C-alpha positions as CSV (number, residue, x, y, z in Angstrom):
1,M,-26.2,-6.6,16.1
2,A,-24.2,-9.8,14.2
3,G,-21.4,-9.3,12.6
4,S,-18.2,-11.2,11.5
5,R,-14.5,-11.3,10.7
6,P,-14.7,-14.0,8.9
7,S,-12.8,-17.4,8.4
8,G,-13.0,-21.0,7.6
9,D,-16.7,-21.5,7.6
10,E,-19.4,-18.9,6.7
11,P,-20.7,-17.6,10.2
12,S,-24.3,-16.4,10.3
13,V,-25.0,-12.9,9.9
14,H,-27.4,-10.9,11.5
15,E,-27.2,-6.8,11.6
16,P,-23.7,-5.7,11.4
17,L,-23.2,-1.9,12.4
18,F,-20.8,-1.7,8.6
19,F,-19.4,-3.4,5.5
20,L,-16.1,-3.2,5.2
21,S,-14.8,-3.4,1.8
22,Y,-12.1,-4.4,0.6
23,A,-10.2,-5.9,-2.6
24,R,-8.5,-9.3,-1.8
25,P,-4.2,-9.9,-2.4
26,H,-3.9,-10.9,-5.6
27,E,-3.3,-14.5,-6.2
28,S,0.1,-14.1,-6.3
29,E,0.2,-12.4,-2.5
30,A,0.0,-15.6,-1.7
31,E,3.0,-17.9,-2.1
32,H,3.9,-16.1,1.5
33,P,0.4,-16.1,3.0
34,R,2.0,-15.8,6.8
35,E,4.5,-14.1,5.9
36,E,2.4,-11.0,7.0
37,P,-0.4,-10.1,8.5
38,D,-3.5,-9.0,6.8
39,L,-4.0,-5.1,7.4
40,F,-7.1,-5.1,6.4
41,L,-8.1,-7.2,8.6
42,T,-6.2,-5.2,11.4
43,F,-7.9,-1.7,10.9
44,F,-11.1,-3.6,10.8
45,D,-10.3,-5.1,14.1
46,D,-8.8,-2.0,15.6
47,L,-12.2,-0.4,14.3
48,T,-14.6,-2.4,15.8
49,Q,-12.5,-2.2,18.9
50,R,-13.1,1.9,18.4
51,I,-17.0,1.7,18.0
52,S,-17.7,-1.2,20.8
53,T,-15.7,2.1,23.2
54,L,-18.9,4.2,21.4
55,L,-21.7,1.8,21.7
56,P,-21.1,0.1,25.4
57,G,-22.8,-3.3,25.7
58,E,-21.9,-4.3,22.6
59,R,-18.7,-6.6,21.4
60,P,-16.8,-6.2,19.1
61,G,-17.5,-8.9,16.9
62,D,-21.0,-7.9,16.7
63,L,-20.3,-4.8,15.1
64,G,-19.1,-5.4,11.6
65,Y,-18.4,-7.1,8.2
66,A,-14.9,-8.1,6.5
67,A,-15.2,-10.1,3.7
68,S,-12.4,-12.3,3.1
69,A,-13.8,-14.4,0.2
70,V,-12.7,-13.4,-2.8
71,A,-16.0,-14.2,-4.8
72,P,-19.6,-13.6,-3.6
73,G,-20.8,-16.0,-0.6
74,Q,-24.6,-16.0,1.3
75,S,-22.9,-14.1,4.8
76,I,-21.6,-11.3,2.4
77,L,-24.7,-11.0,0.5
78,Q,-26.0,-11.3,4.0
79,A,-24.3,-8.7,4.9
80,L,-24.8,-6.0,2.4
81,A,-28.4,-6.3,3.2
82,M,-28.4,-6.0,6.8
83,C,-25.6,-3.1,7.5
84,H,-25.8,0.7,8.1
85,V,-22.9,1.6,6.4
86,F,-20.9,0.8,4.1
87,V,-16.9,1.8,4.3
88,P,-14.8,1.0,1.1
89,L,-11.3,0.9,1.1
90,I,-10.4,2.9,-0.9
91,S,-7.0,2.1,-3.8
92,P,-6.3,2.3,-7.5
93,Q,-6.3,-1.8,-6.5
94,Y,-10.3,-1.1,-4.9
95,F,-11.6,0.2,-8.5
96,R,-9.9,-2.4,-10.0
97,S,-12.1,-5.0,-8.5
98,R,-14.9,-6.1,-9.7
99,F,-16.5,-8.2,-6.6
100,C,-15.8,-5.0,-4.9
101,G,-17.6,-3.0,-7.5
102,L,-20.3,-5.8,-7.2
103,E,-20.3,-4.7,-3.2
104,W,-20.9,-1.1,-4.3
105,S,-23.4,-1.8,-6.9
106,A,-25.4,-3.3,-4.3
107,F,-25.7,-0.8,-1.1
108,R,-25.7,1.8,-2.9
109,K,-28.8,0.3,-4.9
110,R,-30.3,-0.4,-1.4
111,V,-29.5,3.1,-0.1
112,G,-31.3,4.3,-2.5
113,T,-32.8,8.0,-2.7
114,R,-30.7,9.0,1.0
115,D,-28.4,10.9,1.8
116,L,-26.0,8.8,0.3
117,A,-23.1,10.7,2.5
118,L,-23.9,9.6,5.7
119,H,-23.9,5.6,4.8
120,F,-20.9,5.4,2.5
121,V,-18.3,6.2,4.5
122,P,-15.2,5.7,2.4
123,V,-11.0,5.2,3.7
124,T,-8.0,6.1,2.1
125,W,-6.2,2.6,2.3
126,A,-3.2,4.2,-1.0
127,P,-4.1,7.6,-3.0
128,V,-5.7,7.7,-6.0
129,E,-5.8,10.2,-8.6
130,Q,-9.0,12.2,-8.9
131,A,-9.6,11.4,-12.6
132,D,-9.0,8.0,-11.9
133,I,-12.5,7.5,-10.2
134,P,-15.4,5.8,-12.0
135,P,-17.8,8.4,-12.6
136,D,-20.8,6.0,-9.8
137,V,-18.1,6.8,-7.2
138,L,-18.5,11.0,-7.7
139,E,-22.0,10.6,-7.3
140,I,-21.0,10.6,-3.6
141,N,-20.1,13.8,-1.3
142,F,-17.4,11.7,1.0
143,Q,-14.5,14.7,0.9
144,T,-16.6,16.9,3.2
145,P,-16.4,15.4,6.5
146,R,-13.3,13.1,5.9
147,Q,-11.7,16.9,5.2
148,G,-8.2,17.1,7.0
149,R,-8.4,12.8,7.7
150,A,-4.2,11.8,7.1
151,D,-5.5,8.8,4.9
152,I,-6.7,11.1,2.4
153,T,-3.0,12.2,1.3
154,E,-1.1,10.0,3.0
155,G,-2.8,6.1,2.7
156,L,-4.1,4.2,5.6
157,Y,-1.9,1.7,4.2
158,S,1.3,4.4,5.1
159,L,0.2,5.2,8.2
160,M,0.2,1.9,9.6
161,V,3.7,2.0,10.4
162,D,2.7,4.3,13.9
163,R,-0.9,2.4,15.3
164,A,0.2,4.4,18.5
165,P,-2.7,6.8,20.6
166,G,-2.7,9.4,19.2
167,S,-0.9,8.7,15.9
168,D,-2.1,9.8,13.0
169,Y,-3.3,6.3,11.9
170,D,-5.4,5.8,15.3
171,R,-6.6,9.5,14.9
172,V,-8.5,8.2,11.9
173,V,-9.7,5.0,13.7
174,R,-11.7,7.7,16.2
175,N,-12.7,9.8,12.9
176,V,-14.7,6.5,11.2
177,A,-15.1,4.5,14.4
178,R,-17.5,8.3,15.3
179,T,-18.6,8.0,12.3
180,I,-20.1,5.0,11.5
181,S,-21.6,5.0,15.0
182,E,-23.8,8.3,14.9
183,A,-24.8,7.0,11.7
184,A,-25.8,4.2,13.1
185,R,-27.6,5.5,16.1
186,E,-29.1,8.3,13.9
187,H,-29.5,6.6,10.5
188,P,-30.7,3.4,10.3
189,L,-31.0,1.6,7.3
190,P,-34.2,-1.2,6.4
191,A,-33.5,-4.6,6.4
192,G,-33.4,-5.3,2.6
193,T,-32.9,-8.8,0.5
194,P,-30.3,-10.5,0.0
195,A,-29.0,-9.6,-3.8
196,A,-27.8,-11.7,-6.6
197,L,-24.9,-9.6,-7.1
198,R,-23.9,-11.1,-10.6
199,S,-27.0,-9.8,-11.6
200,L,-26.1,-6.3,-10.5
201,P,-23.3,-3.8,-13.0
202,N,-19.8,-2.9,-11.6
203,A,-19.8,0.5,-10.3
204,F,-16.3,0.4,-11.4
205,R,-16.9,-1.1,-14.8
206,A,-15.0,1.9,-16.6
207,A,-11.5,0.5,-14.3
208,P,-7.9,2.4,-14.8
209,T,-5.5,1.3,-16.2
210,R,-2.5,0.6,-13.8
211,L,0.8,3.0,-13.7
212,R,4.2,1.3,-14.4
213,L,6.2,1.3,-11.7
214,R,9.6,0.4,-12.4
215,I,11.6,-0.8,-10.0
216,V,15.8,-1.4,-10.7
217,I,17.3,-3.7,-8.0
218,L,20.9,-3.1,-7.6
219,A,22.9,-5.3,-4.9
220,P,25.8,-7.4,-4.7
221,T,25.1,-11.6,-5.8
222,R,26.5,-15.0,-4.5
223,D,29.0,-14.6,-7.0
224,R,30.0,-10.7,-7.2
225,S,30.3,-9.2,-3.0
226,P,32.1,-6.8,-2.3
227,E,35.6,-7.2,0.1
228,G,34.7,-8.0,3.5
229,R,30.8,-9.3,3.1
230,T,30.4,-12.7,3.7
231,A,26.8,-13.3,4.3
232,V,26.3,-14.3,1.2
233,E,22.7,-15.8,2.5
234,H,21.2,-12.4,1.8
235,Y,21.8,-13.4,-1.8
236,G,20.8,-15.2,-4.9
237,P,21.6,-15.8,-7.7
238,T,20.6,-12.5,-8.8
239,Q,20.3,-9.3,-7.9
240,T,16.8,-9.8,-7.5
241,G,17.1,-12.4,-4.8
242,W,18.7,-9.4,-2.4
243,A,17.0,-10.5,0.2
244,P,18.5,-7.7,3.3
245,Y,17.1,-8.2,6.6
246,D,18.7,-10.4,8.6
247,D,15.8,-11.5,10.2
248,R,14.0,-12.8,7.1
249,W,16.6,-14.3,4.8
250,D,14.1,-16.4,3.0
251,R,12.2,-13.3,2.3
252,T,13.6,-11.1,-0.8
253,L,12.9,-7.4,-1.5
254,A,12.0,-8.3,-5.0
255,A,8.4,-10.2,-3.0
256,D,7.9,-7.1,-1.0
257,V,8.5,-4.2,-3.3
258,K,6.1,-5.7,-5.5
259,T,3.4,-6.4,-2.5
260,V,4.0,-2.8,-1.9
261,A,3.4,-1.4,-5.9
262,D,0.8,-3.8,-5.9
263,R,-1.4,-2.3,-3.0
264,L,-0.8,1.0,-3.8
265,G,-2.4,0.5,-7.5
266,Y,0.9,0.1,-9.9
267,D,2.1,-1.9,-12.0
268,P,5.7,-3.4,-10.8
269,E,8.5,-4.5,-13.3
270,I,11.3,-5.8,-11.4
271,V,14.5,-5.9,-12.7
272,A,18.3,-6.3,-12.1
273,F,20.3,-3.0,-12.0
274,D,23.0,-5.0,-13.8
275,D,20.8,-6.6,-16.8
276,V,19.5,-2.8,-17.5
277,A,22.3,-0.3,-16.9
278,P,23.7,0.3,-20.5
279,A,20.3,1.6,-21.4
280,L,19.2,2.9,-17.4
281,L,22.5,5.6,-18.3
282,A,21.7,5.8,-21.4
283,G,18.4,7.1,-20.6
284,T,17.1,5.1,-23.2
285,L,14.7,2.9,-21.5
286,A,11.1,2.6,-22.0
287,G,9.2,6.1,-19.8
288,A,8.3,4.9,-16.8
289,P,8.9,6.7,-12.8
290,T,12.1,4.5,-11.9
291,I,12.8,3.5,-8.6
292,L,17.2,2.5,-8.0
293,L,17.1,-0.4,-4.7
294,I,20.6,0.2,-3.4
295,D,22.4,-2.2,-1.3
296,N,24.4,0.4,0.5
297,W,27.1,-2.3,0.5
298,A,27.3,-2.4,-3.3
299,L,28.5,0.9,-3.3
300,L,31.9,0.0,-1.5
301,D,31.8,-2.0,-5.1
302,T,33.8,0.2,-7.2
303,G,32.5,-0.5,-10.6
304,W,28.6,0.0,-9.1
305,R,29.5,2.8,-7.4
306,D,31.2,4.6,-10.7
307,Q,27.6,3.9,-11.8
308,V,25.4,4.6,-9.3
309,A,27.4,8.8,-10.0
310,A,26.7,8.9,-13.2
311,Y,23.2,7.6,-12.6
312,V,22.9,10.4,-11.1
313,D,24.9,13.2,-12.1
314,P,23.3,16.5,-12.9
315,A,24.3,16.4,-15.8
316,A,22.7,13.9,-16.9
317,K,19.1,15.7,-17.0
318,R,17.6,13.0,-16.1
319,P,14.0,12.8,-15.3
320,A,12.8,13.7,-11.8
321,W,10.5,10.5,-12.0
322,E,13.9,8.5,-12.1
323,T,14.9,8.4,-8.4
324,F,16.7,6.0,-6.0
325,M,16.2,4.4,-2.2
326,V,19.1,3.1,0.0
327,V,18.0,0.1,2.3
328,R,20.3,-0.9,4.7
329,D,19.8,-3.6,7.7
330,E,21.3,-2.0,11.1
331,K,20.4,-4.9,12.7
332,D,22.9,-7.1,10.2
333,P,26.5,-7.4,12.6
334,Q,28.6,-6.7,9.4
335,T,26.7,-3.4,8.7
336,R,26.9,-2.7,11.8
337,E,30.6,-2.9,12.2
338,R,31.1,-1.7,9.0
339,G,28.8,1.3,9.3
340,A,31.2,4.4,9.5
341,D,32.5,2.8,5.9
342,L,29.2,2.2,4.5
343,R,27.7,5.4,5.2
344,A,31.0,7.2,3.6
345,A,30.5,5.6,0.5
346,V,26.5,6.8,0.6
347,D,27.1,9.6,1.2
348,E,29.9,10.4,-1.3
349,T,28.0,8.4,-4.0
350,L,24.9,9.4,-3.4
351,G,25.3,12.4,-0.6
352,A,24.4,15.3,-3.1
353,S,21.5,14.4,-4.5
354,L,19.8,13.3,-1.4
355,Q,20.1,16.8,0.0
356,A,18.0,17.9,-3.4
357,M,15.4,15.9,-2.4
358,Q,11.8,17.1,-0.7
359,T,12.9,16.6,3.8
360,V,10.1,13.2,3.9
361,V,11.6,11.9,0.0
362,Q,15.4,12.4,1.4
363,H,15.1,10.5,4.8
364,A,13.1,7.9,3.2
365,A,15.4,7.0,0.4
366,S,18.1,7.3,2.7
367,G,18.5,4.3,4.5
368,N,17.2,5.2,7.8
369,G,14.9,3.2,9.5
370,P,14.4,-0.4,10.3
371,R,12.7,-3.2,7.8
372,E,9.3,-2.5,9.8
373,R,9.2,1.3,7.9
374,F,10.5,-0.2,4.8
375,P,6.9,-0.2,3.0
376,S,5.9,3.6,4.9
377,H,9.6,4.0,2.9
378,F,9.2,2.7,-0.5
379,S,6.0,3.9,-1.1
380,T,6.7,7.9,-0.3
381,V,9.8,8.0,-2.9
382,A,7.2,5.2,-4.7
383,E,4.3,8.2,-5.0
384,F,7.1,11.0,-5.5
385,A,8.1,9.4,-8.6
386,A,4.6,8.6,-10.1
387,G,3.3,11.9,-9.1
388,L,5.6,13.5,-11.2
389,F,5.4,11.6,-14.1
390,R,1.9,11.8,-13.8
391,F,2.1,15.4,-13.9
392,R,4.2,15.3,-17.0
393,R,1.5,13.2,-18.6
394,S,-0.7,15.9,-18.4
395,Q,1.2,18.6,-19.9
């Protein structure tokens, strides 16, 4: 058995146990191609390593195939014709990908009348509403063997913040590895003929519409900074130029949240607080789940603090899908130095609203945790707001 995690020239492919199908990042995310690890392939590596422990004598590099191209090449077609298990990384974005839909169709055609649940082993990358799952996918009963797995409700992307042995992520990897190794050993698929993907139907042709997620950024700018905040390199000419983390002044928070929101399957709308404050406070913005991202330093500015206080005031009776999240970098020297003042400003302005939140959302929205936890925390707040908005629309 031989497969690959391809890079550069297309490798030869013989008989991988599994084919990892995932939605490639949009071209807009390619502006900073070296800034973040490819978490899809991190999961692929972890999974092949775990399978290798279940199948002694097999090399991890020979066990699976992860397609990295944005269009079908010969190695992808060959891997689909030879693999025994198809592992789709389910997300709203996955079901919008034409190439993923073609990969699904190619493997589905090859499985034929066999038990589909033995050869399709889906992993939830980001949660998907049941109503948004394409009909051709619903024919596969894959819920029962995944019952209780943390990725179903949390999404693997959020779980990857903790990859330690015994973590929820580690347990998902173990479960998937065991399922793949058992299926390949006990129910091997006969090799097929590489399909011409473009001749196949897209299994996801009834793709769901992306839900708009409004992200409002409240942060100082180079022209307006609270007294005592001299680290102007964190800020840009507008509020969306804010780069909060001390180790990455060249990476704005707007770029981070766009990447996370897009991978969760939302259509992110990122705006500066000062540009929308009147409409936001008046409640006249078009309805959409909304997250106000607040630099804790901005709350030392009395004007901004008063506006935030009005935004979270219960008397304003704002929809529950309009919420907020504090962002701070504990590694920043000035933030550590003024820590007491910054926390006092947060407690005075937002303390009551934080206390009213569900515990998991409260922790995510409070600004606790290092940069590494920001994607997970933002995902929690975003999913909370979007879930409430969807519930309102279903009434």
